[in-house]
N, C-alpha and C positions, 0 to 999 in steps of 0.2 A: 571922503568916500574910501571905503576899504573893499578891495577886490581880492579874490583868491583863485588860483588855478592849480590844477593837478591833472595828470594824465590818467588817473584812476577814477572811473565813474563811482565806485563804491566810496572812495574818499570824499568826493564832491557831495554825494548824497548824504553822507554822515555829517559833513560840515554844514550843509544847509539845514538838516534836521536839528543839529546841536546848537548852531550859532546864528542861523538865518543869514542874511547878507547876500552878496553877489559873488557866487562861485561858478566857475566855468570849467568843464572838462575839456582840456586842450593841452597839446604838447607845448612846451616852452618855446620851441622854434616856430610854432604856428600861431602864437598868441598875438593878437592885434588889439591893443587897448584903445578905448574910446577917448581917453584923457592921458595927460602926462602926470607922472607921480612924483611926489616930494620924497617918499620913502619906499624902497623896495627891500623886502626881506626874502631871501632865497635860502631856505633851510633844508638841509639833507637832500639836495637835488643834484648839484653839480658833479659830485664824485660818482654819480651813477651814469654820467655821460662818458662812455668808454672811449669814443673816438675823439681825438684832440680837436678835430675840425668842429664837431658838434659842441664841444666845451667852449672853444673860442667864439663860435657864433652866438652861443647863449650869453656870454659875457658882453659881446658887442651889442646884443639886443637891449641890454639894460640902458645903454646910451640913447637908444631910440624911445624908450619908455619913460624917461625921467627929465625933469626940468633942470635948469642950471642950479647948482648947489644942492642937488638931491643927495640923500643919504642912502647908501647901498650896504646892506648887512648880509654876509654870506657865511655859510658854515662849511668847514673842511678841516683837515689836520694842520695845514699851513706850516708844515715842517721844513727842514732844510733840504729834503730830497723828495721827489715824487715816488710813489710806490703803488703796486697793485695789491689788492686785498681780495682774495677769492676770485670768482669769475664775473663779478658784477660791480666792482668798485675800483676806481682809479683816483687815488689822492694826489693832487698836484701840489707842488711845493709853493711856498710863499713867493719866491721870486717870479715864478710863472704867473701867478695871480697879479702881482704888482706890475709886471711888464705888460701883460695883456690889458689890464684896466687903465694903466697910464696911457696906452694907445687910444683908449676910449674916453679920455679926459677925466678919469677918476684918480684921485690921490688917496693913498693909504692914510688912515687916521689911527687905528689901534686894534689890537687883538684882545679878546675877552674869553675867559674859560667857558666851556660849554656847561659845566656843572650839572650834568644829568647822569646820575649813577657814576659808573667808572668810565664813561665815554671820554676818550682823549681828544676829541675834536674841539675846535675853537670857533668863535665868531670873529670875523674880520669886518671892520667898518671902513668904508671908503666914501669920499665925498666927491661929487662931480663939480668940476671947476665952473665958475660962473661966467 
């Protein structure tokens, strides 16, 4: 089963028209899944959470949504330092992600290039401990 969520109703409507499937318009912090997931992909979301508390809570929620040994794939810059970009993006550094996800029983696996135009972001894969 594949589920998708977004806080934008227009994004959800587009996804349903284009792909069918189960899509829900909901904030990440309010999402309550009906099942536990083996894989969670969170693309271009977390760096839009400006408050560190909201960011930490979002990462913690993945532990509640996933089975043991689940794969978690996230996108961000994962650089050596956190930085703010404009007034709507906060890129957290790789150590911040690793520390927070380790506290949620996820271990780092690898970084992969984003490979979308000149976008410098990356994907990071984490696995939940069993």
